[in-house]
C-alpha positions, -999 to 999 in steps of 0.1 A, spaced: -26 -87 142 -30 -55 161 -54 -41 135 -76 -72 137 -77 -67 175 -88 -31 170 -116 -40 145 -133 -61 172 -135 -31 195 -145 -5 168 -182 4 165 -186 27 135 -197 19 100 -162 29 88 -129 21 104 -99 43 99 -65 26 98 -38 53 106 -1 51 112 13 69 142 38 88 119 10 109 103 -7 143 108 -43 147 97 -55 180 84 -88 198 90 -118 184 70 -99 153 59 -120 127 78 -153 145 72 -146 147 35 -137 110 31 -167 99 52 -190 119 29 -173 104 -1 -178 69 12 -214 76 21 -220 88 -15 -202 59 -31 -217 27 -18 -194 6 -40 -163 20 -22 -147 -6 1 -119 17 10 -105 51 2 -75 73 9 -67 110 5 -36 127 -9 -8 113 13 20 138 13 55 133 27 76 161 43 94 167 10 61 177 -6 58 146 -28 30 121 -27 37 89 -10 38 65 -40 26 36 -18 -8 54 -14 -15 53 -52 -6 18 -64 -13 -8 -90 -9 -45 -80 26 -58 -81 22 -83 -109 56 -97 -122 55 -73 -151 46 -42 -130 73 -52 -104 99 -57 -132 92 -23 -147 94 -7 -113 126 -22 -100 144 -20 -134 137 17 -137 115 14 -168 85 29 -149 106 60 -141 118 64 -177 82 59 -191 64 74 -161 32 82 -180 29 49 -199 2 25 -191 24 -4 -202 54 5 -181 41 25 -151 15 1 -138 32 -3 -104 22 33 -94 -4 40 -120 17 69 -133 -5 79 -161 -34 88 -139 -42 125 -129 -33 129 -93 -54 160 -90 -87 141 -96 -106 115 -77 -103 80 -93 -102 43 -87 -69 26 -79 -58 -9 -71 -42 -4 -37 -36 23 -12 -13 26 18 -22 14 53 -8 47 66 -42 62 59 -70 38 49 -107 44 55 -125 11 52 -162 3 51 -170 -21 79 -191 -43 57 -163 -46 31 -137 -55 57 -159 -80 73 -165 -97 40 -128 -103 34 -121 -113 70 -99 -82 77 -61 -85 77 -40 -115 68 -18 -121 98 9 -139 78 23 -104 71 44 -88 98 54 -54 83 48 -42 47 25 -58 22 -6 -63 43 -23 -32 29 -18 -43 -7 -31 -78 2 -61 -63 19 -70 -42 -11 -65 -72 -34 -90 -91 -13 -115 -62 -14 -114 -60 -52 -117 -97 -55 -151 -93 -37 -162 -66 -61 -154 -36 -39 -137 -5 -53 -107 14 -39 -106 52 -44 -80 79 -43 -96 113 -32 -71 142 -35 -95 169 -23 -80 166 11 -46 153 25 -25 141 54 12 144 62 31 111 64 66 108 79 71 78 58 96 51 70 103 66 104 95 34 122 113 9 100 143 32 92 148 18 57 133 46 36 156 73 22 130 100 26 132 97 64 168 88 70 175 121 86 148 118 113 144 81 120 156 67 153 153 31 142 182 9 154 203 -13 132 184 -43 144 150 -27 135 163 -18 101 174 -54 95 140 -67 107 122 -42 85 142 -52 54 136 -89 60 98 -83 66 96 -62 34 109 -90 12 91 -117 30 59 -97 23 67 -99 -14 70 -137 -12 38 -141 8 18 -120 -17 32 -137 -47 26 -172 -33 -9 -164 -22 -22 -146 -53 1 -152 -83 20 -185 -80 -9 -205 -95 -16 -179 -122 19 -177 -138 41 -203 -155 68 -220 -133 95 -201 -151 80 -167 -142 76 -179 -106 112 -191 -105 125 -158 -119 103 -138 -95 116 -155 -64 152 -152 -76 147 -115 -83 132 -110 -48 162 -127 -32 187 -108 -53 170 -75 -44 170 -85 -7 207 -92 -8 214 -58 -24 193 -41 2 211 -58 31 246 -46 21 
């Protein structure tokens, strides 16, 4: 909801959505704006989003969470076959992270959006509270024919999970309370349900839908222990 409020005040042809737990490096914004200016089909783009451990934030380079992609991710198949198009669709593991290319979804931690594209999709779905809204936004952009790009020529630093307190990569620096962690966990799994119901429930057989919702609830229980 806050992002939607901000877009009403913003004036530029591009709008940058940026989390407060990030550090932007020199030339990052200038490079991305030039890229967007030169690629009129780009609805949104991101850079190389690095975490303090030096690894790329996997949420910034995503495929859409279809039932198959999600199954491969949570079952561990995508880690075993990390370069396979069949099994690693959740994070597009077969793609070259050193080269610019199109992706399905990027992370809201750093997202440069063309105003025209955002306006066409009506900006952010306010049914989401925390998590999932960035994937939904990218899904809507692509449904309108816009492209999403990963541009690794420049980067930012992302202290991922500091606010919610439920990411292992930031467990040693987060100040999130137990209540915040519980709310974050609930919001994370609710986001999965919202996305599936909105985009996939009518596309897949009822058996797949039943299994998907059961799997989400099972994973939620495990995460709440």
